[in-house]
Each structure stands twice: as structure tokens, then as C-alpha cells.
C-alpha positions as CSV (number, residue, x, y, z in Angstrom):
1,M,-144.3,-0.2,133.9
2,K,-142.4,-3.1,135.5
3,S,-140.3,-3.4,132.4
4,L,-139.4,0.3,132.7
5,Y,-138.3,-0.1,136.3
6,I,-136.1,-3.0,135.3
7,L,-134.5,-1.0,132.5
8,I,-133.8,2.0,134.7
9,L,-132.2,-0.3,137.3
10,I,-130.0,-1.9,134.6
11,I,-128.9,1.5,133.4
12,N,-128.1,2.7,137.0
13,I,-126.0,-0.5,137.6
14,F,-124.1,0.1,134.4
15,L,-123.4,3.8,135.1
16,T,-122.3,3.0,138.7
17,G,-120.1,0.2,137.6
18,N,-118.4,2.5,135.1
19,L,-118.0,5.1,137.7
20,F,-116.2,2.8,140.2
21,S,-114.2,1.2,137.5
22,Q,-112.5,4.5,136.6
23,K,-109.7,4.7,139.1
24,E,-108.2,8.2,139.7
25,Q,-104.6,8.3,138.9
26,P,-102.5,8.9,142.1
27,P,-100.5,12.1,142.1
28,Q,-96.8,12.0,140.8
29,G,-94.4,11.4,143.7
30,S,-91.9,14.0,144.6
31,Q,-88.2,13.6,144.0
32,P,-86.8,11.0,146.6
33,K,-84.7,12.5,149.3
34,D,-81.6,11.1,150.9
35,F,-81.9,9.6,154.4
36,V,-80.7,12.1,156.9
37,L,-78.8,10.5,159.7
38,P,-78.8,12.3,163.1
39,A,-75.5,13.5,164.5
40,V,-73.4,10.5,165.5
41,Q,-70.7,10.9,168.2
42,K,-68.1,8.2,168.4
43,S,-65.4,7.5,171.0
44,A,-63.7,4.6,172.7
45,L,-62.8,3.6,176.2
46,D,-59.2,2.7,177.1
47,N,-60.2,-1.1,177.2
48,G,-61.3,-0.9,173.5
49,M,-65.0,-0.7,174.0
50,Q,-66.6,1.5,171.3
51,V,-69.1,4.2,172.3
52,I,-71.7,5.5,169.9
53,L,-74.2,8.3,170.9
54,V,-77.0,9.5,168.8
55,P,-79.3,12.2,170.2
56,Y,-82.6,11.7,168.3
57,G,-86.3,12.3,168.3
58,D,-88.6,14.2,170.6
59,L,-90.0,11.4,172.8
60,P,-88.5,11.2,176.3
61,K,-87.0,7.7,175.7
62,A,-83.7,6.3,174.9
63,L,-82.5,2.9,173.7
64,V,-79.3,1.4,175.0
65,R,-77.8,-1.6,173.3
66,V,-74.4,-3.3,173.8
67,V,-73.6,-5.2,170.6
68,L,-70.8,-7.8,170.8
69,Q,-68.9,-9.6,168.0
70,V,-69.9,-12.9,169.5
71,G,-72.2,-15.4,167.9
72,N,-72.7,-18.8,166.5
73,L,-69.5,-18.3,164.5
74,N,-67.6,-18.8,167.7
75,E,-69.1,-22.3,168.4
76,T,-67.3,-25.5,167.5
77,A,-69.0,-28.3,165.7
78,Q,-70.1,-29.8,169.0
79,E,-71.4,-26.4,170.5
80,T,-74.3,-25.5,168.2
81,W,-76.6,-23.0,170.0
82,L,-74.1,-22.7,172.9
83,A,-73.8,-18.9,172.1
84,D,-77.5,-18.6,172.3
85,L,-77.7,-20.4,175.6
86,T,-74.9,-18.3,177.1
87,A,-76.5,-15.1,176.0
88,D,-80.0,-16.0,177.4
89,L,-78.3,-16.9,180.7
90,L,-76.9,-13.5,181.1
91,K,-80.2,-12.0,182.2
92,E,-80.9,-14.8,184.6
93,G,-78.8,-13.4,187.4
94,T,-75.8,-11.4,188.4
95,S,-73.6,-11.5,191.6
96,S,-76.1,-8.9,193.1
97,L,-79.4,-9.5,191.3
98,D,-81.5,-12.5,190.4
99,A,-83.6,-12.8,187.3
100,S,-86.7,-11.4,189.0
101,A,-84.7,-8.4,190.3
102,I,-83.3,-7.6,186.9
103,A,-86.7,-7.7,185.3
104,Q,-88.2,-5.5,188.1
105,R,-85.5,-3.0,187.9
106,A,-85.8,-2.6,184.1
107,A,-89.6,-2.3,184.5
108,S,-89.2,0.4,187.1
109,M,-87.3,2.4,184.4
110,G,-90.2,1.9,181.9
111,G,-88.5,-0.9,179.9
112,A,-87.2,-4.5,179.8
113,I,-84.0,-6.3,179.1
114,N,-83.8,-8.0,175.8
115,V,-81.1,-10.4,174.4
116,S,-80.4,-11.6,170.8
117,T,-77.9,-13.9,169.2
118,G,-77.0,-14.3,165.6
119,A,-74.3,-15.8,163.4
120,D,-71.8,-13.0,164.0
121,L,-73.3,-10.6,166.6
122,S,-75.1,-10.8,169.9
123,W,-76.6,-7.9,171.8
124,V,-78.1,-7.0,175.2
125,G,-80.2,-3.9,175.6
126,G,-83.4,-2.1,176.5
127,E,-85.4,1.0,176.0
128,V,-86.3,3.2,178.9
129,L,-87.6,6.6,179.8
130,S,-84.9,9.2,179.2
131,E,-84.2,10.1,182.8
132,F,-83.2,6.4,183.5
133,T,-80.7,6.1,180.7
134,P,-77.6,6.2,183.1
135,E,-79.3,3.6,185.4
136,L,-79.9,1.2,182.4
137,I,-76.4,1.5,181.4
138,E,-75.4,0.5,184.9
139,L,-77.7,-2.5,184.8
140,L,-76.4,-3.6,181.4
141,A,-72.9,-3.5,182.7
142,D,-73.8,-5.6,185.7
143,I,-75.4,-8.2,183.4
144,L,-72.5,-8.4,181.0
145,Q,-69.7,-8.3,183.6
146,N,-71.1,-10.2,186.6
147,P,-73.2,-13.1,185.3
148,V,-73.5,-16.1,187.7
149,F,-75.2,-18.5,185.3
150,P,-77.6,-20.0,187.9
151,A,-77.9,-23.8,187.6
152,K,-81.7,-23.9,188.1
153,E,-82.2,-21.4,185.2
154,F,-79.7,-23.3,183.1
155,D,-81.7,-26.5,183.4
156,R,-84.9,-24.7,182.6
157,L,-83.4,-23.1,179.5
158,K,-82.1,-26.3,178.2
159,K,-85.6,-27.9,178.5
160,D,-86.9,-24.9,176.6
161,Y,-84.2,-25.3,173.9
162,V,-85.0,-28.9,173.4
163,R,-88.7,-28.1,173.0
164,N,-87.9,-25.4,170.6
165,L,-85.6,-27.7,168.6
166,S,-88.4,-30.3,168.4
167,M,-90.8,-27.7,167.0
168,A,-88.3,-26.3,164.6
169,K,-87.4,-29.6,163.2
170,A,-91.2,-30.2,162.4
171,E,-91.3,-27.1,160.2
172,P,-90.6,-27.7,156.5
173,E,-89.2,-24.2,156.1
174,Q,-86.7,-24.8,158.9
175,L,-85.6,-28.1,157.4
176,A,-85.2,-26.5,153.9
177,Q,-83.1,-23.7,155.4
178,E,-80.9,-26.1,157.3
179,K,-80.1,-28.2,154.2
180,F,-79.5,-25.1,152.1
181,L,-77.0,-23.7,154.6
182,Q,-75.3,-27.0,154.9
183,I,-74.8,-27.1,151.1
184,L,-73.5,-23.5,150.9
185,Y,-71.2,-23.6,154.0
186,P,-69.9,-27.1,154.5
187,D,-67.6,-27.5,157.5
188,H,-68.2,-23.9,158.7
189,P,-70.3,-22.5,161.6
190,Y,-72.5,-20.6,159.1
191,G,-73.7,-24.0,157.8
192,R,-74.7,-25.3,161.2
193,M,-78.3,-24.4,162.0
194,F,-79.4,-27.0,164.6
195,P,-77.8,-29.0,167.3
196,S,-78.9,-32.6,168.0
197,E,-81.0,-33.1,171.1
198,E,-78.2,-35.2,172.7
199,M,-75.9,-32.2,172.2
200,L,-78.3,-29.8,173.9
201,T,-79.0,-32.0,176.9
202,G,-75.4,-32.7,177.3
203,Y,-74.3,-29.1,177.8
204,N,-73.0,-28.2,181.3
205,L,-72.4,-25.0,183.1
206,E,-68.7,-25.3,182.7
207,Q,-69.0,-25.2,178.9
208,V,-71.2,-22.0,179.2
209,K,-68.6,-20.4,181.5
210,D,-65.8,-21.3,179.3
211,F,-67.6,-19.8,176.2
212,Y,-68.3,-16.6,178.1
213,N,-64.7,-16.3,179.3
214,K,-63.3,-16.9,175.8
215,N,-65.7,-14.6,173.9
216,F,-67.0,-11.8,176.1
217,G,-65.0,-8.7,176.7
218,A,-64.6,-5.0,176.0
219,A,-62.6,-5.5,172.8
220,R,-65.6,-7.1,171.1
221,A,-68.2,-4.7,172.4
222,S,-69.9,-1.4,171.2
223,I,-72.5,0.5,173.2
224,Y,-75.1,2.4,171.3
225,V,-77.3,5.0,172.9
226,V,-80.0,6.5,170.7
227,G,-82.8,8.8,171.7
228,R,-83.3,11.7,174.1
229,F,-80.7,11.7,177.0
230,N,-78.5,13.9,179.1
231,Q,-75.2,13.4,177.3
232,P,-72.8,14.3,180.2
233,R,-74.6,12.0,182.5
234,V,-74.6,9.2,179.9
235,E,-70.9,9.5,179.1
236,K,-70.1,9.5,182.8
237,A,-72.3,6.4,183.3
238,I,-70.6,4.5,180.5
239,Q,-67.1,5.4,181.8
240,A,-68.0,4.3,185.3
241,A,-69.8,1.1,184.4
242,F,-67.6,-0.3,181.6
243,S,-64.0,1.1,181.9
244,S,-63.0,-1.7,184.2
245,W,-64.3,-4.4,182.0
246,P,-61.4,-6.6,180.9
247,K,-60.5,-6.2,177.3
248,G,-60.6,-9.9,176.5
249,S,-59.8,-11.4,173.2
250,E,-60.0,-9.7,169.8
251,P,-62.9,-10.5,167.5
252,F,-62.7,-13.9,165.8
253,R,-62.9,-14.0,162.0
254,Q,-63.4,-17.1,159.9
255,V,-64.4,-16.0,156.4
256,P,-66.1,-18.9,154.5
257,S,-65.6,-20.1,151.0
258,P,-69.2,-20.9,150.1
259,V,-70.0,-23.4,147.4
260,S,-73.0,-24.1,145.2
261,Q,-73.8,-26.2,142.1
262,R,-76.9,-27.0,140.2
263,K,-78.3,-30.1,142.0
264,I,-81.6,-30.8,143.7
265,Y,-81.5,-31.9,147.3
266,L,-84.7,-33.6,148.4
267,V,-85.7,-33.9,152.0
268,D,-88.6,-36.4,152.3
269,R,-91.8,-35.3,153.9
270,P,-94.2,-38.2,153.3
271,Q,-97.7,-37.2,152.1
272,A,-96.9,-33.5,152.4
273,P,-99.6,-31.4,150.7
274,Q,-97.0,-28.8,150.0
275,S,-93.3,-28.6,148.9
276,T,-91.0,-26.0,150.4
277,I,-88.5,-24.8,147.8
278,Y,-85.2,-23.0,148.5
279,I,-83.3,-21.9,145.3
280,G,-80.2,-19.9,145.6
281,L,-76.4,-19.4,145.6
282,P,-73.6,-17.4,147.2
283,V,-73.3,-13.8,146.1
284,I,-71.2,-10.6,146.9
285,D,-71.3,-9.1,150.4
286,P,-72.0,-5.5,151.4
287,T,-68.5,-4.3,150.8
288,H,-68.7,-4.9,147.1
289,P,-69.4,-2.0,144.7
290,D,-72.1,-4.0,143.1
291,Y,-74.1,-4.6,146.2
292,F,-76.5,-1.8,145.6
293,P,-77.6,-2.8,142.2
294,L,-77.7,-6.4,143.3
295,Q,-80.2,-5.4,146.0
296,V,-82.4,-3.6,143.5
297,T,-82.2,-6.6,141.2
298,N,-83.4,-8.9,144.0
299,M,-86.3,-6.6,144.8
300,I,-87.5,-6.8,141.2
301,L,-87.1,-10.5,140.9
302,G,-88.7,-11.6,144.2
303,G,-88.1,-9.1,147.0
304,Y,-91.6,-7.5,147.4
305,F,-95.3,-8.1,146.6
306,S,-95.0,-6.7,143.1
307,S,-91.9,-8.6,142.1
308,R,-91.8,-10.8,139.1
309,I,-91.6,-14.2,140.8
310,T,-94.4,-13.2,143.1
311,S,-96.6,-12.0,140.3
312,N,-95.9,-15.1,138.3
313,I,-96.3,-18.0,140.8
314,R,-98.7,-16.3,143.2
315,E,-100.9,-13.9,141.1
316,D,-100.9,-15.6,137.7
317,K,-100.5,-19.2,138.5
318,G,-101.8,-19.5,142.0
319,Y,-99.0,-22.0,143.0
320,T,-98.2,-20.3,146.3
321,Y,-99.3,-17.7,148.8
322,S,-96.2,-15.8,149.9
323,P,-93.0,-16.4,147.9
324,N,-90.0,-14.2,148.5
325,S,-86.4,-13.7,147.7
326,S,-83.7,-12.1,149.8
327,I,-80.0,-11.5,150.3
328,T,-78.6,-12.6,153.7
329,N,-75.3,-11.3,154.9
330,T,-72.6,-12.6,157.2
331,Y,-69.1,-11.3,157.6
332,R,-67.6,-11.0,154.1
333,S,-70.1,-13.5,152.7
334,A,-73.7,-13.4,151.5
335,Y,-76.2,-15.5,149.6
336,W,-79.3,-14.9,147.5
337,V,-82.3,-17.3,147.9
338,Q,-85.8,-17.6,146.6
339,V,-88.2,-19.3,149.0
340,A,-91.7,-20.6,148.2
341,D,-94.2,-23.1,149.7
342,V,-96.1,-24.6,146.7
343,G,-98.7,-27.3,146.2
344,T,-97.0,-30.7,145.8
345,E,-98.5,-31.2,142.4
346,V,-97.0,-27.9,141.1
347,T,-93.5,-28.3,142.5
348,G,-91.8,-28.9,139.1
349,A,-93.9,-26.1,137.5
350,S,-93.0,-23.6,140.2
351,I,-89.3,-24.3,139.8
352,K,-89.8,-23.8,136.0
353,E,-91.4,-20.4,136.5
354,I,-88.8,-19.2,139.0
355,L,-85.9,-20.2,136.6
356,Y,-87.8,-18.6,133.7
357,E,-88.0,-15.3,135.5
358,I,-84.3,-15.4,136.3
359,D,-83.5,-16.0,132.7
360,R,-85.9,-13.3,131.5
361,L,-84.2,-10.8,133.7
362,Q,-80.9,-11.9,132.2
363,Q,-82.1,-11.6,128.6
364,E,-84.2,-8.5,128.6
365,A,-83.6,-5.1,130.2
366,V,-86.1,-4.2,132.8
367,P,-88.7,-1.5,131.8
368,G,-88.1,1.9,133.4
369,E,-91.4,2.0,135.3
370,E,-90.9,-1.4,136.8
371,L,-87.4,-0.4,138.0
372,K,-88.6,2.8,139.4
373,S,-91.4,1.1,141.4
374,A,-88.9,-1.2,143.0
375,Q,-86.5,1.7,143.7
376,N,-89.3,3.8,145.3
377,Y,-90.3,0.9,147.5
378,M,-86.7,0.2,148.7
379,A,-86.1,3.9,149.5
380,G,-89.4,4.3,151.3
381,I,-88.9,1.2,153.4
382,F,-85.4,2.2,154.2
383,V,-86.4,5.6,155.5
384,L,-89.4,4.3,157.3
385,R,-87.3,1.6,159.0
386,N,-84.7,4.0,160.2
387,S,-87.1,6.5,161.6
388,A,-87.2,4.5,164.9
389,R,-84.4,4.2,167.5
390,A,-84.0,0.5,167.0
391,G,-83.7,0.9,163.3
392,I,-80.9,3.5,163.7
393,V,-79.0,1.1,166.0
394,N,-79.4,-1.8,163.5
395,Q,-78.1,0.3,160.7
396,L,-75.1,1.8,162.6
397,S,-74.1,-1.6,163.9
398,F,-74.4,-3.0,160.4
399,I,-72.0,-0.5,158.8
400,D,-69.6,-0.7,161.8
401,F,-69.5,-4.6,161.6
402,H,-69.0,-4.7,157.9
403,G,-66.5,-1.7,157.9
404,L,-68.6,0.3,155.4
405,P,-68.1,4.0,154.8
406,A,-69.9,6.6,156.9
407,D,-72.0,7.8,154.0
408,Y,-73.4,4.3,153.3
409,L,-76.7,5.3,155.1
410,T,-77.0,8.9,153.9
411,S,-76.3,7.9,150.3
412,Y,-78.5,4.8,150.3
413,V,-81.5,6.4,148.6
414,K,-79.3,8.1,146.0
415,N,-77.4,4.9,145.3
416,V,-80.6,2.9,144.9
417,H,-82.0,5.4,142.4
418,A,-78.8,5.4,140.5
419,V,-79.3,1.8,139.4
420,T,-80.1,1.5,135.6
421,P,-81.9,-1.2,133.7
422,E,-78.5,-2.1,132.3
423,D,-77.2,-2.6,135.8
424,V,-80.0,-4.9,136.6
425,Q,-79.4,-7.0,133.6
426,R,-75.7,-7.2,134.4
427,M,-76.4,-8.2,138.0
428,A,-78.6,-11.1,136.9
429,N,-76.1,-12.3,134.4
430,T,-73.1,-11.8,136.7
431,Y,-74.3,-13.0,140.1
432,L,-77.7,-14.9,139.6
433,K,-76.4,-17.8,137.4
434,D,-79.2,-20.2,137.7
435,Q,-77.0,-23.1,136.4
436,E,-75.0,-22.7,139.6
437,M,-78.0,-22.6,142.0
438,A,-78.6,-25.2,144.6
439,I,-82.3,-26.3,144.7
440,V,-83.6,-27.7,148.1
441,I,-87.0,-29.2,148.3
442,V,-88.8,-30.5,151.4
443,G,-91.5,-32.5,150.1
444,D,-93.1,-35.9,149.2
445,K,-90.5,-38.3,147.9
446,Q,-93.1,-40.3,146.0
447,K,-94.5,-37.3,144.1
448,V,-91.8,-34.7,143.6
449,P,-88.9,-36.5,141.8
450,A,-90.8,-37.1,138.5
451,Q,-91.6,-33.4,138.3
452,V,-88.1,-32.1,138.8
453,K,-85.7,-34.7,137.5
454,S,-85.2,-32.8,134.3
455,Y,-83.7,-29.8,136.1
456,A,-80.8,-31.4,137.8
457,E,-79.5,-34.6,139.6
458,I,-81.5,-35.3,142.6
459,I,-79.7,-36.1,145.9
460,Y,-81.6,-37.7,148.7
């Protein structure tokens, strides 16, 4: 009897295992649809400030953001992070409101004031209940046009920046990115990622005020309003708040000539258990006709969880946890890079597999199902990302800054799905030439060189 019970138990386990191992096939997805952009209304003030209004959504909220063509590009070699410091100081006080009053006023509208600075663009904005949209516009105008740059807050921010610098320089990913940008953009602001501590502590308020006076003005500004709002009131508020803002200087352009060659740049991190790897090179920018197929190629190669490099060195080999590749854009310039944190003992093996996947994509046409999966992922993420007010502003400011056609967004899904296996192979051969890729490694100088010396000359 005991043997019979055991036999029945074994049979049940076997049948249950078979049942759960048979996965039901998911239903076939529907034909992908193009992204539908809400109606965009554009105009300009007499001083050159651009006005972009987008009625959108059902929630009684609106996002207002003033995007300025001001960023780290406008810094000299001795002013790194001065753009960030200037932008952060804007919300620390105006001629009529201190930092606390600014924060309280924004909170009373149901929102907060946020500031961001990048290589080419900076912005100041917030999201509030719809009824307060005109009041938010007025507050942003005060912040941008009447900053007082209080000395007390300036000293506090400098200390914060020094602390942030110290933490960033302790991160291997940050060190690798810094070296990578220095290689691609020598003697250009895009290649300067960190200031020195001496540079930071030496900044004074006169430098901040001078940077503001040279770079902030209506000619470099665009105001975006997205959400539910009373359009006549908003238009009147923008005219009243910003029409007297001086035009200022025209946007500054300094298109780089990025460089790259097959060399290994090793940044020593003694006894590091991992190596941080950056492999990449300059590629085409968003204005190029090949930009869409190159984005799809990046996605297949290393851009999402099911990509080839991720499947290889994460799933198959277990060398790393979260590798990824991406295309990063600046004005009329871009670069492709694969990033991975790998065990020190498999640094060379990881580079071997990354280069192998690039070569394989160059030699063999990608299977149709693999291509379709990447395209569906890109299309889905694009539509999802742009279903929010902030996403719409990000995309509109992106096409405005790069001078892209109005149908760039509405044709995105169609253009992604138009990419063929032959296009992907051509992209890999034309733009992802591994013999021209710079390789940056932040890792143990005692253990890494022997693993990688066969790939390229090592520069310390």
C-alpha cells in the first residue's frame, strides 16, 4: 500500500509538471499604430521667445516649462558646472521672493519648481492644478528675470557641489564616462564632465552673474504649456510675464569634431572586484536619414533586456548584471556606447563577447522575429513615454532643438517598423565599426592588462 501511494504521488508530480511546463502562446499583437500628437499651437513673442501650447489629457493639471538653449556648452574650460550652479541659484530667490516663499507659492498651486541643466539645454518649470497655470507662468517669469543670487545660498550650493563631486569621482561608472567623453571630445565642452574641487570652491557670485547676463534671455527661450488650461488666460499671462524680457544673445553653437580610434584606456582602480567597461564611438545625429535604423540596430545589439549583448554576457555567461547600449545626442553630434560592469577576472572575455556580437550583426542579417521584437518594444516604449505631459514636452523640445520635421513624432512608429534586416546589417557595417571604437576600462591595473592587451594598445 505504501508503494502504491508513492507511485500515485510520482505520477501526480509528473502530470502537474507537464501541465505547468506547457506555456500558453500569447495572442498575436495588433498592427502597431502611429503616435497621435495632440494639437500643437506655436507662436512667438516680439522679443523672440517661442510659445508652444498643447491642450492635452483629462486631468485638471498643467505642466509649464521654460526651456533655454543654455548649458555646459556655454562654459569655458575653467567654468565646468558653472551653468548648473547658475541654474540652481535661480530658484533661491528673486527681488521679491526668497527661496522659501518661492517653494511655498508653488506648493499652494499644487506643485513645485524644478530646475535641470544639460550639455545644450537647461529648463525651469513645474506642474500645477489647471486653475493656477497663469500664476505658475508669472512665478517662472519672476525666477528667470529677477534672480538675486543670494550669497548665503551660493555658499551652501558650492559645498553641496563639492560633496557631489567627491561622491561622483568615487563611482567607477562616472570615471569611465568622464574618460570616454574626454577621448571623443578633446578640447570641447562636451568632453568636460567634472570640474576640479579647486575650480568649484573658487567660483564667486560675479562669475555666476556674468554667466547669467551672457546666456539668459528671450532669444534662447521657449515656453511649453501642456495639459488642461484656459488658453486665453494662459496666452495673456505669457504675454504679460515675458514680453518685457530682454532678447539677449542668440543661441551659441559649437559643433564638435569627435574622434575615436581602437585603443584601450585603463583607469586604475586597485583591487577592484569589477571592471567598468565603456566601448563606443561617434555616430550620426538625429538629423541624418539613417538615424531611425541605427536606433533599431542599437536596440537589437544592447538596448534592451532581450538584446544580443545582454543575452550573451548576462544570461549565457553570467559576466554582468545589467549591461546596456545607447545613443546619446548633443547638437549635431552623437555617440554609441556599450556599458557593462563585469567581474575583474572576465574583463577580457566580456570585451571579446561584445566585439563578437558587433561582428555577428555585421556578417549576418538579423532574423525577422528578432527584429520585430525590438521594433515592438521601441514603439511601445515611445508611445507609453509620450502619454504623459512631461514626455510630450521632452519630445517637442527635442525636435525643436534639433530642427527636425513636424512629423518626426507622428511618424516614429511607422519609421521604426519600416527598418529591414538589410538596414540593420548596413547600420552595423557603416556606423558600428569596432576597429574604430575606443575602449575605456576602470579596473585593477594589476589584473586587467594581461586579459585585454591583444585587443588594442593600452594607454594608462
